[in-house]
Structures are given as C-alpha cells and as structure tokens.
C-alpha positions as CSV (number, residue, x, y, z in Angstrom):
1,X,-13.8,-4.3,15.7
2,X,-10.2,-5.3,15.3
3,X,-7.6,-2.9,13.9
4,X,-8.1,-2.4,10.2
5,X,-5.2,-4.1,8.5
6,X,-4.7,-5.5,5.0
7,X,-4.7,-9.0,6.6
8,X,-8.0,-8.3,8.4
9,X,-9.6,-6.9,5.2
10,X,-8.5,-9.9,3.2
11,X,-9.9,-12.3,5.9
12,X,-13.1,-10.3,5.9
13,X,-13.4,-10.6,2.1
14,X,-12.7,-14.3,2.3
15,X,-15.1,-14.9,5.2
16,X,-18.1,-13.3,3.4
17,X,-17.3,-14.9,0.1
18,X,-16.9,-18.3,1.8
19,X,-20.1,-17.8,3.8
20,X,-22.1,-16.7,0.8
21,X,-20.8,-19.5,-1.3
22,X,-21.7,-22.1,1.3
23,X,-25.1,-20.7,2.1
24,X,-26.0,-20.6,-1.6
25,X,-24.3,-23.7,-2.9
26,X,-23.1,-26.0,-0.2
27,X,-23.7,-27.2,3.4
28,X,-22.8,-26.4,6.0
29,X,-22.3,-22.7,6.0
30,X,-19.9,-21.4,8.7
31,X,-21.9,-20.6,11.8
32,X,-19.0,-18.6,13.4
33,X,-16.5,-16.2,12.1
34,X,-13.8,-18.3,13.7
35,X,-14.5,-21.2,11.3
36,X,-12.9,-19.3,8.4
37,X,-9.2,-18.9,8.8
38,X,-6.8,-16.4,7.2
39,X,-4.0,-18.2,5.3
40,X,-1.3,-16.5,7.3
41,X,0.7,-14.7,4.5
42,X,-0.1,-12.2,1.8
43,X,0.7,-14.8,-0.9
44,X,-1.6,-17.2,0.8
45,X,-4.4,-14.6,1.0
46,X,-4.0,-13.9,-2.7
47,X,-4.1,-17.6,-3.6
48,X,-7.2,-18.1,-1.3
49,X,-9.1,-15.1,-2.8
50,X,-8.3,-16.2,-6.3
51,X,-9.5,-19.7,-5.5
52,X,-12.8,-18.3,-4.1
53,X,-13.1,-16.1,-7.2
54,X,-12.7,-19.2,-9.5
55,X,-15.2,-21.2,-7.5
56,X,-17.8,-18.4,-7.4
57,X,-17.4,-17.7,-11.1
58,X,-17.7,-21.4,-12.0
59,X,-20.8,-21.8,-9.9
60,X,-22.5,-18.7,-11.3
61,X,-21.5,-19.5,-14.9
62,X,-23.5,-22.7,-14.8
63,X,-26.8,-21.1,-13.8
64,X,-29.7,-20.1,-15.9
65,X,-31.3,-16.7,-15.8
66,X,-34.2,-18.2,-13.9
67,X,-31.9,-19.5,-11.3
68,X,-30.2,-16.2,-10.9
69,X,-33.6,-14.5,-10.6
70,X,-34.7,-17.0,-7.9
71,X,-34.3,-16.4,-4.2
72,X,-34.3,-20.2,-3.4
73,X,-30.5,-20.4,-2.9
74,X,-30.4,-17.3,-0.8
75,X,-33.1,-18.3,1.7
76,X,-30.6,-19.2,4.5
77,X,-28.5,-16.0,4.1
78,X,-28.8,-14.0,7.3
79,X,-28.2,-10.8,5.3
80,X,-29.8,-11.7,1.9
81,X,-32.9,-13.7,2.6
82,X,-35.5,-12.8,-0.1
83,X,-32.9,-11.4,-2.4
84,X,-32.4,-13.1,-5.8
85,X,-29.1,-14.9,-6.3
86,X,-28.3,-12.3,-9.0
87,X,-28.7,-9.5,-6.4
88,X,-26.5,-11.4,-3.9
89,X,-23.8,-11.9,-6.6
90,X,-24.0,-8.1,-7.2
91,X,-23.6,-7.5,-3.5
92,X,-20.5,-9.8,-3.5
93,X,-19.0,-7.6,-6.3
94,X,-19.7,-4.4,-4.4
95,X,-18.3,-5.8,-1.2
96,X,-15.2,-6.9,-3.0
97,X,-14.8,-3.5,-4.6
98,X,-15.1,-1.8,-1.3
99,X,-12.6,-4.1,0.3
100,X,-10.1,-3.6,-2.5
101,X,-10.5,0.2,-2.0
102,X,-9.8,-0.3,1.7
103,X,-6.6,-2.3,0.9
104,X,-5.5,0.5,-1.4
105,X,-6.1,3.2,1.2
106,X,-4.2,1.1,3.8
107,X,-1.3,0.8,1.4
108,X,-1.2,4.5,0.9
109,X,-1.3,5.2,4.6
110,X,1.4,2.7,5.3
111,X,3.6,4.3,2.6
112,X,2.9,7.8,3.9
113,X,3.9,6.7,7.4
114,X,7.2,5.3,6.2
115,X,7.9,8.4,4.1
116,X,8.0,10.7,7.1
117,X,11.4,12.5,7.5
C-alpha cells in the first residue's frame, strides 16, 4: 500500500466513486486502478470530487424506490454483487465519511509535525 497522503486518499475516494458509478450506470467500468487518474493538485481533486458528487446525486435522484431496492445495477460490482443499489449508495456515503476523517487526521498530523520546536 502506498504512503497514506491526502493526495492518495482523494485519489482512492475518486477511484471507488468512479468505479461504482460506472459499474452501476455506465460502461465500461475501470478494470485497473491505473485507469483513474488523480488530477494533480488539491484544487483539481476538490473539483473532481465535487463533480463526482454532482453526477452521483443526479443519477440517484432520478431513480424510483424500486430501482434503489433492486440489485440489477450492482450485479457487476466486485464488492457489491447482490446488494441493492440503495445499500451500495449507503456504502459510498460511509466510504466517503471514512476518507474525509482520514484527510482530517492527516492534516492534524501534518500540523503537529510542523509545530515542533
């Protein structure tokens, strides 16, 4: 596993969000981690993640309760086959929350390192 950095965590968030979106709503889904690129800057990562959020929200907003309860769209997910789309959407939220907490911790650690006398 690469060193845990804010850049890596934002890439990881974007990768899983992109892969989940493509598996559930578009083809083709990325087959390799290397197919999803980090934007290269903090500002680019923020823009990228905001764009993924807007896409994801728009896709989910247009679905019926029956579609959210269905596992049809999640059938090709390597980690979510058999789960309903609503469950997968919940997983995305938990994953995002975990990653935001990791970013917060990395910021605290970075600040503490720089605060040493």
